[in-house]
C-alpha positions in Angstrom: 8.0 32.7 -47.0 5.8 35.5 -46.7 2.0 35.7 -47.8 1.3 38.4 -50.0 -2.1 40.3 -50.5 -3.8 39.3 -53.5 -3.7 42.0 -56.4 -6.7 40.8 -58.7 -9.2 41.8 -55.9 -10.9 38.4 -56.1 -12.4 36.6 -53.1 -11.4 33.3 -51.9 -13.2 29.9 -51.8 -13.5 30.1 -48.3 -14.7 34.2 -48.3 -17.6 32.8 -50.4 -18.6 29.9 -48.3 -18.5 32.1 -45.1 -20.8 34.7 -47.0 -23.1 31.9 -48.2 -23.6 30.5 -44.6 -24.2 33.9 -43.4 -26.9 34.5 -45.8 -28.0 31.0 -45.3 -28.8 31.8 -41.7 -30.1 35.0 -42.2 -32.9 33.5 -44.6 -33.7 31.1 -41.8 -34.2 33.4 -39.4 -36.6 35.5 -41.6 -38.6 32.3 -42.7 -40.9 31.9 -39.8 -42.0 35.8 -40.2 -42.9 34.7 -43.7 -45.1 31.6 -42.5 -46.7 34.2 -40.1 -47.3 36.8 -42.7 -49.2 34.2 -44.9 -51.3 33.1 -42.1 -52.4 36.5 -40.9 -53.1 37.3 -44.6 -55.4 34.3 -45.1 -57.2 35.1 -41.7 -57.5 39.0 -42.7 -59.0 37.8 -46.0 -61.3 35.7 -44.6 -62.8 38.4 -42.0 -63.3 40.7 -45.0 -65.0 38.2 -47.1 -67.3 37.5 -44.1 -68.0 41.0 -43.8 -68.7 41.5 -47.4 -70.9 38.3 -47.5 -72.8 39.9 -44.3 -73.4 43.3 -46.0 -74.5 41.7 -49.4 -77.3 39.8 -47.4 -78.2 42.7 -45.6 -78.8 44.9 -48.4 -80.9 41.7 -50.0 -83.1 41.6 -47.0 -83.9 45.2 -47.0 -85.3 45.0 -50.4 -88.0 42.1 -49.0 -91.4 43.2 -49.4 -93.3 43.4 -45.9 -95.6 40.1 -46.6 -92.1 38.3 -47.3 -90.6 39.4 -44.0 -93.9 38.5 -42.3 -94.2 35.0 -43.9 -90.6 34.4 -43.0 -89.6 31.5 -40.7 -86.9 33.4 -39.1 -89.1 36.5 -37.9 -89.1 36.9 -34.1 -92.1 39.2 -33.1 -91.4 41.8 -30.5 -92.4 39.9 -27.3 -93.1 36.7 -29.1 -91.1 33.3 -29.3 -87.7 33.4 -30.7 -88.0 31.3 -34.3 -84.7 31.0 -34.7 -82.5 31.4 -37.9 -83.0 31.1 -41.7 -80.0 29.3 -43.5 -78.7 30.6 -46.9 -77.6 28.5 -49.9 -76.8 24.9 -49.6 -77.2 23.7 -45.9 -75.9 27.2 -45.0 -73.0 27.2 -47.3 -72.9 30.2 -49.6 -69.1 30.5 -50.7 -65.6 28.9 -50.6 -62.3 30.7 -49.9 -59.2 29.2 -50.3 -60.8 25.7 -49.9 -62.6 26.8 -46.9 -66.3 26.5 -46.8 -68.2 29.6 -45.5 -71.7 29.6 -44.1 -74.3 31.9 -43.8 -77.7 32.4 -41.7 -79.7 35.4 -40.9 -82.6 36.5 -38.7 -85.2 39.4 -38.4 -86.0 40.9 -34.7 -88.9 43.0 -34.7 -88.6 46.7 -32.9 -91.5 49.2 -32.3 -90.2 52.6 -33.5 -92.1 55.5 -32.3 -93.5 57.5 -35.1 -93.2 54.6 -37.8 -96.1 53.2 -39.1 -94.7 50.1 -40.5 -92.6 47.6 -38.0 -89.0 48.0 -38.1 -86.5 45.2 -37.4 -83.1 44.4 -36.5 -81.3 42.2 -39.0 -78.7 40.0 -37.6 -76.3 38.1 -40.3 -74.0 35.6 -39.1 -71.2 34.3 -41.3 -69.1 31.5 -39.9 -66.4 29.0 -41.1 -63.7 26.6 -39.7 -60.4 28.0 -40.1 -57.4 25.9 -38.3 -59.4 23.3 -36.6 -61.5 26.3 -34.8 -65.2 27.3 -35.7 -64.9 31.2 -36.3 -68.3 33.2 -36.4 -68.9 36.7 -37.1 -72.2 38.3 -36.4 -73.4 41.5 -38.0 -76.3 43.4 -37.2 -78.0 46.1 -39.0 -81.1 48.3 -37.7 -83.9 48.7 -40.5 -86.5 51.5 -39.5 -89.3 51.6 -41.9 -90.9 54.6 -42.7 
């Protein structure tokens, strides 16, 4: 008995099973890339959020009057003792992102700038969070030269 070619153009069951198996193995090979992509996306979003929170705080601090800066417990005068940092929010916690708590601290360091009548400052804002069991700190600085 001789096998004849199918005339209706349909696939046999074994062809369908083989095609599904090949598709399944292909998807399994791509799956780790998906998880890596999601992890990198979260890290990038956290870094972006940290930068936004730091820029926001620098802008707020640059509106402070001189008296508030001078009375601040986080001002280190040129040549003076380091006074440390000021903590924002509730023990430093200012935001959450996907359940991750974000903390922010800031400080002023006095600069002596030639020709400036008012003291100028370096503002340092540190944003930190715990991601995948590791403490991540991002430090942002801005020079504020007052006229």
